Backbone as XML, in Angstrom:
<?xml version="1.0"?>
<chain id="A" units="angstrom">
  <residue number="1" name="MET">
    <atom name="N" x="-30.657" y="-60.241" z="-21.876"/>
    <atom name="CA" x="-32.031" y="-60.241" z="-22.337"/>
    <atom name="C" x="-32.696" y="-58.886" z="-22.044"/>
  </residue>
  <residue number="2" name="LYS">
    <atom name="N" x="-32.436" y="-58.345" z="-20.853"/>
    <atom name="CA" x="-33.042" y="-57.054" z="-20.511"/>
    <atom name="C" x="-32.580" y="-55.957" z="-21.465"/>
  </residue>
  <residue number="3" name="GLU">
    <atom name="N" x="-31.322" y="-55.982" z="-21.847"/>
    <atom name="CA" x="-30.820" y="-54.950" z="-22.763"/>
    <atom name="C" x="-31.493" y="-55.060" z="-24.129"/>
  </residue>
  <residue number="4" name="PHE">
    <atom name="N" x="-31.767" y="-56.282" z="-24.576"/>
    <atom name="CA" x="-32.491" y="-56.458" z="-25.846"/>
    <atom name="C" x="-33.884" y="-55.829" z="-25.753"/>
  </residue>
  <residue number="5" name="ILE">
    <atom name="N" x="-34.535" y="-56.003" z="-24.633"/>
    <atom name="CA" x="-35.864" y="-55.419" z="-24.441"/>
    <atom name="C" x="-35.775" y="-53.899" z="-24.442"/>
  </residue>
  <residue number="6" name="TYR">
    <atom name="N" x="-34.786" y="-53.367" z="-23.749"/>
    <atom name="CA" x="-34.591" y="-51.913" z="-23.736"/>
    <atom name="C" x="-34.292" y="-51.385" z="-25.140"/>
  </residue>
  <residue number="7" name="ILE">
    <atom name="N" x="-33.478" y="-52.119" z="-25.888"/>
    <atom name="CA" x="-33.181" y="-51.720" z="-27.268"/>
    <atom name="C" x="-34.469" y="-51.684" z="-28.086"/>
  </residue>
  <residue number="8" name="ALA">
    <atom name="N" x="-35.279" y="-52.718" z="-27.968"/>
    <atom name="CA" x="-36.537" y="-52.785" z="-28.718"/>
    <atom name="C" x="-37.442" y="-51.603" z="-28.377"/>
  </residue>
  <residue number="9" name="ILE">
    <atom name="N" x="-37.514" y="-51.249" z="-27.111"/>
    <atom name="CA" x="-38.357" y="-50.123" z="-26.703"/>
    <atom name="C" x="-37.820" y="-48.819" z="-27.280"/>
  </residue>
  <residue number="10" name="ASP">
    <atom name="N" x="-36.523" y="-48.603" z="-27.162"/>
    <atom name="CA" x="-35.941" y="-47.336" z="-27.611"/>
    <atom name="C" x="-35.950" y="-47.171" z="-29.121"/>
  </residue>
  <residue number="11" name="VAL">
    <atom name="N" x="-35.892" y="-48.272" z="-29.867"/>
    <atom name="CA" x="-35.852" y="-48.177" z="-31.330"/>
    <atom name="C" x="-37.248" y="-48.244" z="-31.956"/>
  </residue>
  <residue number="12" name="ALA">
    <atom name="N" x="-38.265" y="-48.566" z="-31.169"/>
    <atom name="CA" x="-39.626" y="-48.697" z="-31.692"/>
    <atom name="C" x="-40.120" y="-47.374" z="-32.266"/>
  </residue>
  <residue number="13" name="THR">
    <atom name="N" x="-40.895" y="-47.459" z="-33.337"/>
    <atom name="CA" x="-41.391" y="-46.260" z="-34.020"/>
    <atom name="C" x="-42.248" y="-45.392" z="-33.111"/>
  </residue>
  <residue number="14" name="THR">
    <atom name="N" x="-42.766" y="-45.955" z="-32.050"/>
    <atom name="CA" x="-43.586" y="-45.173" z="-31.128"/>
    <atom name="C" x="-42.755" y="-44.489" z="-30.047"/>
  </residue>
  <residue number="15" name="HIS">
    <atom name="N" x="-41.453" y="-44.754" z="-30.028"/>
    <atom name="CA" x="-40.602" y="-44.177" z="-28.977"/>
    <atom name="C" x="-39.411" y="-43.425" z="-29.569"/>
  </residue>
  <residue number="16" name="LEU">
    <atom name="N" x="-38.585" y="-44.100" z="-30.364"/>
    <atom name="CA" x="-37.440" y="-43.495" z="-31.056"/>
    <atom name="C" x="-36.580" y="-42.627" z="-30.137"/>
  </residue>
  <residue number="17" name="TYR">
    <atom name="N" x="-35.978" y="-43.249" z="-29.139"/>
    <atom name="CA" x="-35.147" y="-42.534" z="-28.161"/>
    <atom name="C" x="-33.692" y="-42.922" z="-28.353"/>
  </residue>
  <residue number="18" name="GLU">
    <atom name="N" x="-32.985" y="-42.131" z="-29.164"/>
    <atom name="CA" x="-31.611" y="-42.462" z="-29.540"/>
    <atom name="C" x="-30.630" y="-42.492" z="-28.366"/>
  </residue>
  <residue number="19" name="PRO">
    <atom name="N" x="-30.669" y="-41.539" z="-27.419"/>
    <atom name="CA" x="-29.711" y="-41.619" z="-26.308"/>
    <atom name="C" x="-29.826" y="-42.934" z="-25.529"/>
  </residue>
  <residue number="20" name="GLY">
    <atom name="N" x="-31.051" y="-43.352" z="-25.252"/>
    <atom name="CA" x="-31.244" y="-44.622" z="-24.551"/>
    <atom name="C" x="-30.800" y="-45.802" z="-25.390"/>
  </residue>
  <residue number="21" name="LEU">
    <atom name="N" x="-31.085" y="-45.740" z="-26.693"/>
    <atom name="CA" x="-30.682" y="-46.811" z="-27.596"/>
    <atom name="C" x="-29.174" y="-47.003" z="-27.561"/>
  </residue>
  <residue number="22" name="ARG">
    <atom name="N" x="-28.427" y="-45.897" z="-27.607"/>
    <atom name="CA" x="-26.963" y="-45.983" z="-27.568"/>
    <atom name="C" x="-26.478" y="-46.636" z="-26.267"/>
  </residue>
  <residue number="23" name="ILE">
    <atom name="N" x="-27.048" y="-46.223" z="-25.152"/>
    <atom name="CA" x="-26.655" y="-46.784" z="-23.855"/>
    <atom name="C" x="-26.914" y="-48.286" z="-23.818"/>
  </residue>
  <residue number="24" name="HIS">
    <atom name="N" x="-28.091" y="-48.698" z="-24.279"/>
    <atom name="CA" x="-28.454" y="-50.113" z="-24.168"/>
    <atom name="C" x="-27.703" y="-50.975" z="-25.179"/>
  </residue>
  <residue number="25" name="ILE">
    <atom name="N" x="-27.336" y="-50.421" z="-26.328"/>
    <atom name="CA" x="-26.478" y="-51.168" z="-27.253"/>
    <atom name="C" x="-25.097" y="-51.347" z="-26.634"/>
  </residue>
  <residue number="26" name="GLN">
    <atom name="N" x="-24.571" y="-50.283" z="-26.049"/>
    <atom name="CA" x="-23.263" y="-50.391" z="-25.384"/>
    <atom name="C" x="-23.309" y="-51.463" z="-24.292"/>
  </residue>
  <residue number="27" name="ASN">
    <atom name="N" x="-24.367" y="-51.440" z="-23.482"/>
    <atom name="CA" x="-24.506" y="-52.440" z="-22.417"/>
    <atom name="C" x="-24.621" y="-53.846" z="-22.984"/>
  </residue>
  <residue number="28" name="ALA">
    <atom name="N" x="-25.439" y="-54.016" z="-24.017"/>
    <atom name="CA" x="-25.624" y="-55.336" z="-24.617"/>
    <atom name="C" x="-24.291" y="-55.872" z="-25.149"/>
  </residue>
  <residue number="29" name="LEU">
    <atom name="N" x="-23.538" y="-55.022" z="-25.836"/>
    <atom name="CA" x="-22.235" y="-55.453" z="-26.355"/>
    <atom name="C" x="-21.284" y="-55.805" z="-25.219"/>
  </residue>
  <residue number="30" name="LYS">
    <atom name="N" x="-21.333" y="-55.017" z="-24.152"/>
    <atom name="CA" x="-20.484" y="-55.289" z="-22.981"/>
    <atom name="C" x="-20.819" y="-56.646" z="-22.366"/>
  </residue>
  <residue number="31" name="TYR">
    <atom name="N" x="-22.098" y="-57.017" z="-22.385"/>
    <atom name="CA" x="-22.531" y="-58.302" z="-21.821"/>
    <atom name="C" x="-22.373" y="-59.464" z="-22.795"/>
  </residue>
  <residue number="32" name="GLY">
    <atom name="N" x="-21.844" y="-59.183" z="-24.010"/>
    <atom name="CA" x="-21.543" y="-60.267" z="-24.938"/>
    <atom name="C" x="-22.498" y="-60.430" z="-26.104"/>
  </residue>
  <residue number="33" name="ALA">
    <atom name="N" x="-23.439" y="-59.521" z="-26.281"/>
    <atom name="CA" x="-24.360" y="-59.619" z="-27.420"/>
    <atom name="C" x="-23.588" y="-59.434" z="-28.722"/>
  </residue>
  <residue number="34" name="THR">
    <atom name="N" x="-24.088" y="-60.045" z="-29.768"/>
    <atom name="CA" x="-23.473" y="-59.886" z="-31.087"/>
    <atom name="C" x="-24.270" y="-58.871" z="-31.899"/>
  </residue>
  <residue number="35" name="LYS">
    <atom name="N" x="-23.647" y="-58.369" z="-32.949"/>
    <atom name="CA" x="-24.367" y="-57.434" z="-33.827"/>
    <atom name="C" x="-25.536" y="-58.132" z="-34.500"/>
  </residue>
  <residue number="36" name="GLU">
    <atom name="N" x="-25.407" y="-59.432" z="-34.753"/>
    <atom name="CA" x="-26.498" y="-60.194" z="-35.359"/>
    <atom name="C" x="-27.704" y="-60.271" z="-34.423"/>
  </residue>
  <residue number="37" name="GLU">
    <atom name="N" x="-27.453" y="-60.441" z="-33.140"/>
    <atom name="CA" x="-28.558" y="-60.484" z="-32.176"/>
    <atom name="C" x="-29.260" y="-59.130" z="-32.086"/>
  </residue>
  <residue number="38" name="ILE">
    <atom name="N" x="-28.484" y="-58.066" z="-32.104"/>
    <atom name="CA" x="-29.079" y="-56.731" z="-32.050"/>
    <atom name="C" x="-29.872" y="-56.456" z="-33.324"/>
  </residue>
  <residue number="39" name="MET">
    <atom name="N" x="-29.354" y="-56.880" z="-34.457"/>
    <atom name="CA" x="-30.090" y="-56.720" z="-35.712"/>
    <atom name="C" x="-31.394" y="-57.517" z="-35.684"/>
  </residue>
  <residue number="40" name="GLU">
    <atom name="N" x="-31.385" y="-58.665" z="-35.048"/>
    <atom name="CA" x="-32.616" y="-59.454" z="-34.930"/>
    <atom name="C" x="-33.660" y="-58.700" z="-34.107"/>
  </residue>
  <residue number="41" name="VAL">
    <atom name="N" x="-33.219" y="-58.015" z="-33.053"/>
    <atom name="CA" x="-34.136" y="-57.177" z="-32.272"/>
    <atom name="C" x="-34.714" y="-56.086" z="-33.165"/>
  </residue>
  <residue number="42" name="TYR">
    <atom name="N" x="-33.862" y="-55.454" z="-33.988"/>
    <atom name="CA" x="-34.340" y="-54.437" z="-34.932"/>
    <atom name="C" x="-35.384" y="-55.026" z="-35.880"/>
  </residue>
  <residue number="43" name="GLN">
    <atom name="N" x="-35.102" y="-56.208" z="-36.400"/>
    <atom name="CA" x="-36.025" y="-56.840" z="-37.348"/>
    <atom name="C" x="-37.377" y="-57.101" z="-36.689"/>
  </residue>
  <residue number="44" name="LEU">
    <atom name="N" x="-37.359" y="-57.632" z="-35.486"/>
    <atom name="CA" x="-38.609" y="-57.922" z="-34.779"/>
    <atom name="C" x="-39.368" y="-56.645" z="-34.452"/>
  </residue>
  <residue number="45" name="THR">
    <atom name="N" x="-38.653" y="-55.606" z="-34.076"/>
    <atom name="CA" x="-39.288" y="-54.351" z="-33.701"/>
    <atom name="C" x="-39.834" y="-53.616" z="-34.919"/>
  </residue>
  <residue number="46" name="SER">
    <atom name="N" x="-39.177" y="-53.753" z="-36.056"/>
    <atom name="CA" x="-39.604" y="-53.025" z="-37.249"/>
    <atom name="C" x="-40.989" y="-53.444" z="-37.720"/>
  </residue>
  <residue number="47" name="VAL">
    <atom name="N" x="-41.433" y="-54.612" z="-37.337"/>
    <atom name="CA" x="-42.767" y="-55.088" z="-37.722"/>
    <atom name="C" x="-43.850" y="-54.182" z="-37.142"/>
  </residue>
  <residue number="48" name="LEU">
    <atom name="N" x="-43.565" y="-53.510" z="-36.039"/>
    <atom name="CA" x="-44.555" y="-52.609" z="-35.435"/>
    <atom name="C" x="-45.002" y="-51.546" z="-36.418"/>
  </residue>
  <residue number="49" name="GLY">
    <atom name="N" x="-44.063" y="-51.003" z="-37.188"/>
    <atom name="CA" x="-44.403" y="-49.967" z="-38.155"/>
    <atom name="C" x="-45.302" y="-50.471" z="-39.266"/>
  </residue>
  <residue number="50" name="MET">
    <atom name="N" x="-45.160" y="-51.737" z="-39.620"/>
    <atom name="CA" x="-45.988" y="-52.300" z="-40.688"/>
    <atom name="C" x="-47.452" y="-52.372" z="-40.286"/>
  </residue>
  <residue number="51" name="HIS">
    <atom name="N" x="-47.706" y="-52.495" z="-39.002"/>
    <atom name="CA" x="-49.093" y="-52.609" z="-38.552"/>
    <atom name="C" x="-49.884" y="-51.335" z="-38.830"/>
  </residue>
  <residue number="52" name="THR">
    <atom name="N" x="-49.197" y="-50.212" z="-38.948"/>
    <atom name="CA" x="-49.881" y="-48.978" z="-39.316"/>
    <atom name="C" x="-50.580" y="-49.162" z="-40.653"/>
  </residue>
  <residue number="53" name="CYS">
    <atom name="N" x="-49.880" y="-49.759" z="-41.607"/>
    <atom name="CA" x="-50.461" y="-49.967" z="-42.940"/>
    <atom name="C" x="-51.420" y="-51.145" z="-42.966"/>
  </residue>
  <residue number="54" name="THR">
    <atom name="N" x="-51.078" y="-52.243" z="-42.320"/>
    <atom name="CA" x="-51.943" y="-53.417" z="-42.396"/>
    <atom name="C" x="-53.296" y="-53.168" z="-41.736"/>
  </residue>
  <residue number="55" name="MET">
    <atom name="N" x="-53.335" y="-52.308" z="-40.737"/>
    <atom name="CA" x="-54.604" y="-51.962" z="-40.122"/>
    <atom name="C" x="-55.197" y="-50.710" z="-40.760"/>
  </residue>
  <residue number="56" name="GLY">
    <atom name="N" x="-54.369" y="-49.720" z="-41.006"/>
    <atom name="CA" x="-54.851" y="-48.424" z="-41.451"/>
    <atom name="C" x="-55.377" y="-48.379" z="-42.869"/>
  </residue>
  <residue number="57" name="VAL">
    <atom name="N" x="-54.718" y="-49.050" z="-43.813"/>
    <atom name="CA" x="-55.135" y="-48.994" z="-45.219"/>
    <atom name="C" x="-56.512" y="-49.607" z="-45.428"/>
  </residue>
  <residue number="58" name="PRO">
    <atom name="N" x="-56.816" y="-50.784" z="-44.886"/>
    <atom name="CA" x="-58.166" y="-51.315" z="-45.066"/>
    <atom name="C" x="-59.258" y="-50.405" z="-44.489"/>
  </residue>
  <residue number="59" name="VAL">
    <atom name="N" x="-58.975" y="-49.770" z="-43.360"/>
    <atom name="CA" x="-59.951" y="-48.855" z="-42.771"/>
    <atom name="C" x="-60.143" y="-47.644" z="-43.683"/>
  </residue>
  <residue number="60" name="LEU">
    <atom name="N" x="-59.050" y="-47.106" z="-44.213"/>
    <atom name="CA" x="-59.133" y="-45.977" z="-45.141"/>
    <atom name="C" x="-59.969" y="-46.333" z="-46.363"/>
  </residue>
  <residue number="61" name="LEU">
    <atom name="N" x="-59.703" y="-47.490" z="-46.969"/>
    <atom name="CA" x="-60.450" y="-47.913" z="-48.149"/>
    <atom name="C" x="-61.933" y="-48.088" z="-47.835"/>
  </residue>
  <residue number="62" name="ASP">
    <atom name="N" x="-62.232" y="-48.691" z="-46.698"/>
    <atom name="CA" x="-63.621" y="-48.889" z="-46.287"/>
    <atom name="C" x="-64.331" y="-47.551" z="-46.103"/>
  </residue>
  <residue number="63" name="GLU">
    <atom name="N" x="-63.679" y="-46.619" z="-45.442"/>
    <atom name="CA" x="-64.289" y="-45.309" z="-45.205"/>
    <atom name="C" x="-64.450" y="-44.527" z="-46.503"/>
  </residue>
  <residue number="64" name="MET">
    <atom name="N" x="-63.506" y="-44.685" z="-47.422"/>
    <atom name="CA" x="-63.641" y="-44.023" z="-48.725"/>
    <atom name="C" x="-64.836" y="-44.582" z="-49.486"/>
  </residue>
  <residue number="65" name="ARG">
    <atom name="N" x="-65.034" y="-45.907" z="-49.423"/>
    <atom name="CA" x="-66.202" y="-46.526" z="-50.074"/>
    <atom name="C" x="-67.494" y="-45.979" z="-49.472"/>
  </residue>
  <residue number="66" name="LYS">
    <atom name="N" x="-67.542" y="-45.918" z="-48.148"/>
    <atom name="CA" x="-68.729" y="-45.418" z="-47.455"/>
    <atom name="C" x="-69.030" y="-43.970" z="-47.832"/>
  </residue>
  <residue number="67" name="ALA">
    <atom name="N" x="-67.969" y="-43.177" z="-48.038"/>
    <atom name="CA" x="-68.137" y="-41.775" z="-48.387"/>
    <atom name="C" x="-68.393" y="-41.577" z="-49.871"/>
  </residue>
  <residue number="68" name="GLY">
    <atom name="N" x="-68.391" y="-42.687" z="-50.636"/>
    <atom name="CA" x="-68.647" y="-42.601" z="-52.062"/>
    <atom name="C" x="-67.480" y="-42.022" z="-52.858"/>
  </residue>
  <residue number="69" name="GLN">
    <atom name="N" x="-66.290" y="-42.083" z="-52.291"/>
    <atom name="CA" x="-65.107" y="-41.558" z="-52.979"/>
    <atom name="C" x="-64.445" y="-42.652" z="-53.812"/>
  </residue>
  <residue number="70" name="GLU">
    <atom name="N" x="-63.804" y="-42.215" z="-54.875"/>
    <atom name="CA" x="-63.090" y="-43.144" z="-55.755"/>
    <atom name="C" x="-61.849" y="-43.675" z="-55.054"/>
  </residue>
  <residue number="71" name="ILE">
    <atom name="N" x="-61.619" y="-44.954" z="-55.229"/>
    <atom name="CA" x="-60.459" y="-45.589" z="-54.608"/>
    <atom name="C" x="-59.356" y="-45.748" z="-55.629"/>
  </residue>
</chain>
């Protein structure tokens, strides 16, 4: 479980630390993790990047309206 957490941290768009990611994938596989479990961690972590758009785009549109700019 700890290796999955480390993988999620290292692969997150706010961190992107490949050397650590490699170490923690190796450890997870050594402890019996499957590639499917690691991919699930990737899937869960990838949602972080989507929040940039789900939060950022509405704010951009609102500010453009306030500034009288065409959307």
